[in-house]
ROZAZA-361756 format. One record per residue (C-alpha): x, y, z; residue in three letters. Coordinates in Angstrom, 2 decimals, m for minus. Layout:
BEGIN
+---------+---------+---------+------+
!       X !       Y !       Z ! rest !
+---------+---------+---------+------+
!       X !       Y !       Z !  ALA !
...
+---------+---------+---------+------+
END
This chain:
BEGIN
+---------+---------+---------+------+
!       X !       Y !       Z ! rest !
+---------+---------+---------+------+
!   19.13 !   88.19 !  m30.10 !  MET !
!   16.30 !   86.00 !  m31.38 !  THR !
!   14.95 !   85.08 !  m34.78 !  SER !
!   11.50 !   83.61 !  m35.22 !  THR !
!   11.58 !   80.02 !  m36.50 !  PRO !
!    9.48 !   79.08 !  m39.49 !  VAL !
!    6.42 !   77.07 !  m38.45 !  LEU !
!    5.35 !   74.08 !  m40.53 !  ALA !
!    2.14 !   72.25 !  m39.74 !  SER !
!    2.00 !   69.82 !  m42.68 !  THR !
!    4.37 !   67.28 !  m44.15 !  ARG !
!    4.44 !   69.21 !  m47.42 !  GLU !
!    5.42 !   72.46 !  m45.70 !  GLU !
!    8.21 !   70.70 !  m43.82 !  LEU !
!    9.56 !   69.06 !  m46.96 !  ALA !
!    9.59 !   72.40 !  m48.77 !  GLY !
!   11.50 !   74.13 !  m45.98 !  LEU !
!   14.18 !   71.44 !  m45.84 !  LEU !
!   14.56 !   70.80 !  m49.57 !  ALA !
!   17.25 !   73.42 !  m50.24 !  GLU !
!   19.41 !   72.67 !  m47.17 !  PRO !
!   19.26 !   69.01 !  m48.10 !  ARG !
!   20.25 !   69.71 !  m51.71 !  ARG !
!   23.13 !   71.83 !  m50.45 !  SER !
!   24.39 !   68.99 !  m48.29 !  GLY !
!   23.82 !   70.84 !  m45.03 !  GLU !
!   23.73 !   68.77 !  m41.86 !  ARG !
!   20.23 !   68.75 !  m40.35 !  ILE !
!   19.86 !   68.48 !  m36.57 !  ALA !
!   16.57 !   67.44 !  m35.00 !  PHE !
!   15.00 !   67.66 !  m31.53 !  VAL !
!   11.67 !   65.82 !  m31.15 !  PRO !
!    9.45 !   67.11 !  m28.31 !  THR !
!    5.87 !   67.06 !  m27.10 !  MET !
!    5.91 !   70.78 !  m26.36 !  GLY !
!    5.45 !   72.43 !  m22.96 !  ALA !
!    9.09 !   73.37 !  m23.40 !  LEU !
!   11.36 !   74.16 !  m20.45 !  HIS !
!   15.07 !   74.70 !  m19.83 !  ASP !
!   15.75 !   71.01 !  m20.34 !  GLY !
!   14.38 !   71.22 !  m23.87 !  HIS !
!   16.34 !   74.43 !  m24.45 !  ALA !
!   19.50 !   72.54 !  m23.52 !  SER !
!   18.69 !   69.92 !  m26.16 !  LEU !
!   18.30 !   72.68 !  m28.74 !  MET !
!   21.67 !   74.15 !  m27.81 !  ARG !
!   23.23 !   70.71 !  m28.22 !  THR !
!   21.61 !   70.42 !  m31.65 !  ALA !
!   22.77 !   73.90 !  m32.62 !  ARG !
!   26.34 !   72.98 !  m31.69 !  ALA !
!   26.14 !   69.87 !  m33.88 !  ALA !
!   25.53 !   71.70 !  m37.15 !  THR !
!   25.90 !   74.94 !  m39.05 !  SER !
!   22.81 !   73.89 !  m40.98 !  GLY !
!   19.16 !   73.94 !  m39.92 !  PRO !
!   17.92 !   72.89 !  m36.49 !  VAL !
!   14.42 !   71.41 !  m36.54 !  VAL !
!   12.21 !   71.00 !  m33.46 !  VAL !
!    8.99 !   69.01 !  m33.60 !  SER !
!    6.09 !   69.67 !  m31.24 !  ILE !
!    3.59 !   66.84 !  m31.25 !  PHE !
!    1.67 !   65.27 !  m28.37 !  VAL !
!    1.60 !   61.70 !  m29.62 !  ASN !
!   m1.64 !   59.92 !  m28.67 !  PRO !
!   m0.23 !   56.47 !  m29.40 !  MET !
!    2.18 !   56.58 !  m26.46 !  GLN !
!   m0.57 !   57.36 !  m23.94 !  PHE !
!   m2.83 !   54.67 !  m22.53 !  ALA !
!   m6.57 !   55.54 !  m22.43 !  PRO !
!   m6.41 !   56.25 !  m18.67 !  ALA !
!   m3.27 !   58.42 !  m18.86 !  GLU !
!   m2.93 !   62.20 !  m19.09 !  ASP !
!   m3.21 !   62.80 !  m22.86 !  LEU !
!   m6.01 !   65.36 !  m22.55 !  ASP !
!   m4.35 !   66.95 !  m19.53 !  ARG !
!   m0.92 !   67.22 !  m21.13 !  TYR !
!   m0.10 !   70.94 !  m21.56 !  PRO !
!   m0.28 !   72.53 !  m25.02 !  ARG !
!    1.59 !   75.85 !  m25.09 !  THR !
!    2.54 !   76.46 !  m28.72 !  LEU !
!    3.07 !   80.24 !  m28.53 !  ASP !
!    5.34 !   79.93 !  m25.50 !  ALA !
!    7.14 !   77.01 !  m27.14 !  ASP !
!    7.83 !   79.06 !  m30.27 !  LEU !
!    9.34 !   81.77 !  m28.08 !  ALA !
!   11.72 !   79.23 !  m26.50 !  VAL !
!   12.71 !   77.97 !  m29.95 !  CYS !
!   13.37 !   81.53 !  m31.13 !  ALA !
!   15.72 !   82.23 !  m28.23 !  VAL !
!   17.67 !   79.04 !  m28.96 !  GLU !
!   18.13 !   79.74 !  m32.66 !  GLY !
!   15.85 !   77.01 !  m33.99 !  VAL !
!   15.21 !   77.35 !  m37.72 !  ASP !
!   12.10 !   75.21 !  m38.26 !  VAL !
!    9.34 !   74.11 !  m35.89 !  VAL !
!    7.19 !   71.23 !  m37.11 !  PHE !
!    3.88 !   71.19 !  m35.21 !  ALA !
!    1.56 !   68.77 !  m37.01 !  PRO !
!   m1.93 !   67.68 !  m36.05 !  GLY !
!   m2.81 !   64.07 !  m35.34 !  VAL !
!   m4.18 !   63.64 !  m38.87 !  GLU !
!   m0.79 !   64.56 !  m40.35 !  GLU !
!    1.08 !   61.96 !  m38.31 !  MET !
!   m1.62 !   59.28 !  m38.51 !  TYR !
!   m3.17 !   59.67 !  m41.98 !  PRO !
!   m5.22 !   56.51 !  m41.44 !  GLY !
!   m6.59 !   57.94 !  m38.22 !  GLY !
!   m5.93 !   57.10 !  m34.60 !  PHE !
!   m8.33 !   56.43 !  m31.76 !  SER !
!   m8.00 !   54.79 !  m28.37 !  HIS !
!  m11.54 !   53.52 !  m28.87 !  ASP !
!  m10.49 !   51.14 !  m31.64 !  SER !
!   m7.53 !   48.92 !  m32.47 !  VAL !
!   m4.89 !   50.82 !  m34.43 !  HIS !
!   m4.29 !   48.70 !  m37.53 !  ASP !
!   m1.60 !   50.84 !  m39.13 !  GLY !
!    2.04 !   49.81 !  m39.47 !  VAL !
!    3.94 !   50.34 !  m36.20 !  THR !
!    7.42 !   49.74 !  m34.80 !  VAL !
!    7.75 !   46.74 !  m32.48 !  ALA !
!   10.32 !   47.73 !  m29.85 !  PRO !
!   11.19 !   44.22 !  m28.62 !  GLY !
!   11.73 !   42.76 !  m25.17 !  GLU !
!   13.54 !   45.82 !  m23.82 !  LEU !
!   10.23 !   47.68 !  m23.98 !  ALA !
!    8.55 !   45.26 !  m21.57 !  THR !
!   10.64 !   46.16 !  m18.50 !  ILE !
!   10.75 !   49.24 !  m16.26 !  LEU !
!    8.49 !   51.90 !  m17.82 !  ASP !
!    7.35 !   49.37 !  m20.40 !  GLY !
!    6.04 !   47.06 !  m17.69 !  GLU !
!    4.22 !   49.92 !  m15.98 !  SER !
!    2.95 !   51.41 !  m19.24 !  ARG !
!    2.27 !   48.56 !  m21.71 !  PRO !
!    2.41 !   49.73 !  m25.32 !  GLY !
!    4.04 !   53.05 !  m24.42 !  HIS !
!    7.26 !   52.42 !  m26.30 !  PHE !
!    5.42 !   51.06 !  m29.34 !  ASP !
!    3.92 !   54.53 !  m29.59 !  GLY !
!    7.20 !   56.32 !  m28.91 !  VAL !
!    9.25 !   54.41 !  m31.48 !  LEU !
!    6.49 !   54.55 !  m34.08 !  THR !
!    6.16 !   58.32 !  m33.92 !  VAL !
!    9.94 !   58.86 !  m33.75 !  VAL !
!   10.37 !   56.66 !  m36.82 !  ALA !
!    7.71 !   58.73 !  m38.63 !  LYS !
!    9.43 !   61.98 !  m37.64 !  LEU !
!   12.81 !   60.64 !  m38.74 !  PHE !
!   11.27 !   59.79 !  m42.11 !  GLY !
!    9.83 !   63.29 !  m42.49 !  LEU !
!   12.77 !   65.34 !  m41.19 !  VAL !
!   15.51 !   62.96 !  m42.42 !  ARG !
!   18.02 !   64.36 !  m39.92 !  PRO !
!   21.73 !   63.66 !  m39.78 !  ASP !
!   21.73 !   63.98 !  m36.00 !  VAL !
!   18.93 !   63.83 !  m33.42 !  ALA !
!   19.15 !   64.89 !  m29.78 !  VAL !
!   17.28 !   63.22 !  m26.92 !  PHE !
!   17.51 !   63.80 !  m23.18 !  GLY !
!   19.03 !   61.21 !  m20.88 !  GLN !
!   16.17 !   61.82 !  m18.43 !  LYS !
!   14.04 !   59.45 !  m20.52 !  ASP !
!   16.85 !   56.92 !  m20.44 !  TYR !
!   14.96 !   53.79 !  m21.47 !  GLN !
!   13.53 !   55.73 !  m24.41 !  GLN !
!   17.04 !   56.83 !  m25.41 !  LEU !
!   18.36 !   53.25 !  m25.31 !  VAL !
!   15.42 !   52.01 !  m27.40 !  LEU !
!   15.79 !   54.77 !  m29.99 !  ILE !
!   19.49 !   54.01 !  m30.37 !  ARG !
!   18.62 !   50.35 !  m30.85 !  ARG !
!   15.94 !   51.18 !  m33.43 !  MET !
!   18.36 !   53.35 !  m35.40 !  VAL !
!   20.93 !   50.55 !  m35.31 !  ARG !
!   18.57 !   47.68 !  m36.14 !  ASP !
!   16.69 !   49.52 !  m38.91 !  LEU !
!   19.92 !   50.95 !  m40.41 !  CYS !
!   18.60 !   54.51 !  m40.28 !  LEU !
!   22.03 !   56.15 !  m40.35 !  GLY !
!   21.25 !   58.90 !  m37.82 !  ILE !
!   23.64 !   60.02 !  m35.09 !  ASP !
!   21.78 !   59.89 !  m31.76 !  ILE !
!   23.06 !   62.24 !  m29.06 !  VAL !
!   22.02 !   61.72 !  m25.44 !  GLY !
!   22.10 !   65.06 !  m23.63 !  ALA !
!   22.55 !   65.26 !  m19.87 !  GLU !
!   19.53 !   65.78 !  m17.63 !  THR !
!   18.93 !   69.38 !  m16.58 !  VAL !
!   17.94 !   69.81 !  m12.93 !  ARG !
!   16.50 !   72.39 !  m10.59 !  GLU !
!   18.89 !   73.68 !   m7.87 !  PRO !
!   17.36 !   71.16 !   m5.43 !  ASP !
!   18.06 !   68.27 !   m7.80 !  GLY !
!   14.60 !   67.69 !   m9.29 !  LEU !
!   14.89 !   66.71 !  m12.94 !  ALA !
!   13.11 !   69.16 !  m15.23 !  LEU !
!    9.90 !   67.74 !  m16.67 !  SER !
!    6.78 !   69.14 !  m18.28 !  SER !
!    4.80 !   67.19 !  m15.68 !  ARG !
!    6.40 !   69.05 !  m12.76 !  ASN !
!    3.76 !   71.75 !  m13.22 !  ARG !
!    1.17 !   69.27 !  m11.92 !  TYR !
!    2.84 !   69.20 !   m8.48 !  LEU !
!    1.65 !   71.39 !   m5.62 !  ASP !
!    4.19 !   72.85 !   m3.18 !  ALA !
!    4.20 !   69.87 !   m0.81 !  ASP !
!    4.35 !   67.34 !   m3.65 !  GLU !
!    7.16 !   69.32 !   m5.24 !  ARG !
!    9.22 !   68.86 !   m2.07 !  GLN !
!    8.50 !   65.12 !   m1.95 !  VAL !
!    9.49 !   64.78 !   m5.61 !  ALA !
!   13.08 !   65.73 !   m4.79 !  THR !
!   13.33 !   62.35 !   m3.02 !  THR !
!   13.98 !   60.69 !   m6.38 !  LEU !
!   17.21 !   62.52 !   m7.10 !  SER !
!   18.32 !   62.26 !   m3.46 !  ARG !
!   17.86 !   58.49 !   m3.58 !  ALA !
!   19.89 !   58.23 !   m6.77 !  LEU !
!   22.73 !   60.30 !   m5.34 !  ARG !
!   22.72 !   58.19 !   m2.18 !  ALA !
!   23.16 !   55.12 !   m4.36 !  ALA !
!   26.02 !   56.76 !   m6.26 !  GLN !
!   27.82 !   57.40 !   m2.97 !  GLU !
!   27.48 !   53.75 !   m1.87 !  ARG !
!   28.15 !   52.17 !   m5.29 !  ALA !
!   31.88 !   51.66 !   m4.57 !  PRO !
!   30.74 !   49.12 !   m1.93 !  TYR !
!   28.77 !   47.06 !   m4.45 !  GLY !
!   25.38 !   46.79 !   m6.10 !  VAL !
!   23.49 !   45.66 !   m2.94 !  PRO !
!   24.90 !   48.56 !   m0.94 !  ALA !
!   23.87 !   51.06 !   m3.61 !  ALA !
!   20.38 !   49.59 !   m3.78 !  ARG !
!   20.00 !   49.66 !    0.00 !  TRP !
!   21.06 !   53.31 !    0.17 !  ALA !
!   18.52 !   54.37 !   m2.46 !  ALA !
!   15.70 !   52.34 !   m0.92 !  MET !
!   16.39 !   53.85 !    2.50 !  SER !
!   15.79 !   57.33 !    1.13 !  VAL !
!   12.70 !   56.29 !   m0.83 !  LEU !
!   11.09 !   54.47 !    2.11 !  ARG !
!   11.34 !   57.60 !    4.25 !  GLU !
!    9.19 !   59.45 !    1.72 !  ALA !
!    6.37 !   56.91 !    1.53 !  THR !
!    4.74 !   58.47 !    4.59 !  ALA !
!    4.67 !   61.78 !    2.70 !  ASP !
!    2.81 !   60.29 !   m0.25 !  GLY !
!    5.51 !   58.90 !   m2.52 !  LEU !
!    4.39 !   55.65 !   m4.17 !  GLU !
!    7.36 !   53.78 !   m5.65 !  LEU !
!    6.85 !   52.09 !   m9.01 !  ASP !
!   10.35 !   50.70 !   m9.50 !  TYR !
!   13.99 !   51.14 !   m8.58 !  LEU !
!   16.42 !   49.40 !  m10.92 !  ALA !
!   20.19 !   49.08 !  m11.06 !  LEU !
!   21.36 !   48.00 !  m14.51 !  THR !
!   24.16 !   48.06 !  m17.03 !  SER !
!   24.27 !   51.11 !  m19.35 !  PRO !
!   22.23 !   49.17 !  m21.94 !  ASP !
!   19.65 !   48.19 !  m19.27 !  LEU !
!   20.92 !   44.65 !  m18.82 !  GLY !
!   22.03 !   43.12 !  m15.53 !  GLU !
!   24.06 !   45.43 !  m13.32 !  ALA !
!   27.78 !   44.61 !  m13.41 !  PRO !
!   29.63 !   43.79 !  m10.21 !  GLU !
!   32.18 !   46.44 !  m11.15 !  THR !
!   32.21 !   49.21 !  m13.70 !  GLY !
!   29.68 !   51.57 !  m15.22 !  GLU !
!   25.97 !   51.11 !  m14.75 !  GLY !
!   22.70 !   53.01 !  m14.49 !  ARG !
!   20.22 !   53.51 !  m11.68 !  ILE !
!   16.62 !   54.31 !  m12.62 !  LEU !
!   13.57 !   55.15 !  m10.53 !  VAL !
!    9.89 !   55.81 !  m11.17 !  ALA !
!    7.34 !   56.92 !   m8.58 !  ALA !
!    4.00 !   58.60 !   m8.25 !  ARG !
!    3.65 !   61.74 !   m6.16 !  VAL !
!    0.00 !   62.61 !   m5.80 !  GLY !
!   m1.46 !   62.03 !   m9.26 !  THR !
!    1.82 !   62.74 !  m11.07 !  THR !
!    4.14 !   59.99 !  m12.25 !  ARG !
!    7.82 !   60.99 !  m12.30 !  LEU !
!   10.96 !   59.25 !  m13.54 !  ILE !
!   14.65 !   59.91 !  m13.02 !  ASP !
!   17.99 !   58.18 !  m13.51 !  ASN !
!   21.71 !   58.73 !  m13.11 !  MET !
!   24.94 !   57.03 !  m14.15 !  PRO !
!   26.59 !   54.96 !  m11.45 !  ILE !
!   29.95 !   53.20 !  m11.07 !  VAL !
!   30.05 !   49.97 !   m9.07 !  PHE !
!   33.03 !   48.48 !   m7.26 !  ASP !
!   33.64 !   45.79 !   m4.65 !  ARG !
!   35.27 !   47.40 !   m1.63 !  ILE !
!   35.45 !   44.83 !    1.19 !  ALA !
!   32.25 !   44.59 !    3.28 !  PRO !
!   34.09 !   45.49 !    6.48 !  ASP !
!   35.05 !   48.79 !    4.82 !  ALA !
!   31.43 !   49.75 !    4.12 !  ARG !
!   30.22 !   52.94 !    5.78 !  PRO !
!   28.19 !   52.41 !    8.94 !  ALA !
!   24.51 !   51.73 !    8.28 !  GLY !
!   25.05 !   50.28 !    4.80 !  THR !
!   23.75 !   46.78 !    4.19 !  ALA !
!   22.56 !   44.74 !    1.23 !  PRO !
!   18.93 !   44.65 !    0.15 !  ALA !
!   17.21 !   41.78 !   m1.60 !  ALA !
!   14.75 !   43.66 !   m3.80 !  SER !
!   14.58 !   46.73 !   m5.99 !  THR !
!   10.92 !   47.38 !   m5.25 !  THR !
!    8.93 !   47.82 !   m2.04 !  PRO !
+---------+---------+---------+------+
END
């Protein structure tokens, strides 16, 4: 059974739709997206629905500020009708799909310096994806802060697939005292392990096969993590190197703490990878648990590696 969500395209329409639930003290759940919705997004909506008996709001906005001029802003898929159908199936109450002028009243252009007020994400935004995509997280946090101000949710759901983004949003909510519960939902994967992404549609059949290398490398690292951080890194790099002949271009492989600091010798951590397959840039990550089993107990063929990148 489905019910069509109400579509709001302006800030005023959104405020009107949420005024009564807010007056009634209902808990508002929010899922920000850029559209091109897939089963991973649907999972986020189900998580939001489980978090409240009040309204679930989904935003659909392709944010120009988080794309560099040479990136795929114009190519990024816009599929509003199909997206509304996904939202209907998942019981979403309100879809907010604003234009650029609604989110950037002072205007936005890559051809000029944006002089509006923005969110500075700090040093954590200069590593990993932030190093590869300078300014990306300034755009992400700025638009998320705007959406939080418009929706004023009690809880917001983000996917763990964009793990660095999730960590930064949690930090923004903490540091700016926004009072929003941030839920990190598990990554949804294809049967062969590929993390669901709106960019997967750019891959041809051969590239699609190569793309599964990312998740295979992460799982290889998980298996070797009991033998230490170097062993886990070596296992992942071994898988990734095999795919370079098939067109995989590694951007980074990083083993970190859960908050993206230095990887602990023992205990919980995170392993993150980014690579380009053809013209498509893909990211993935998984939780990992490190230990220090004696070197002479390591499985055959496992050895330390000195670097996380080629």
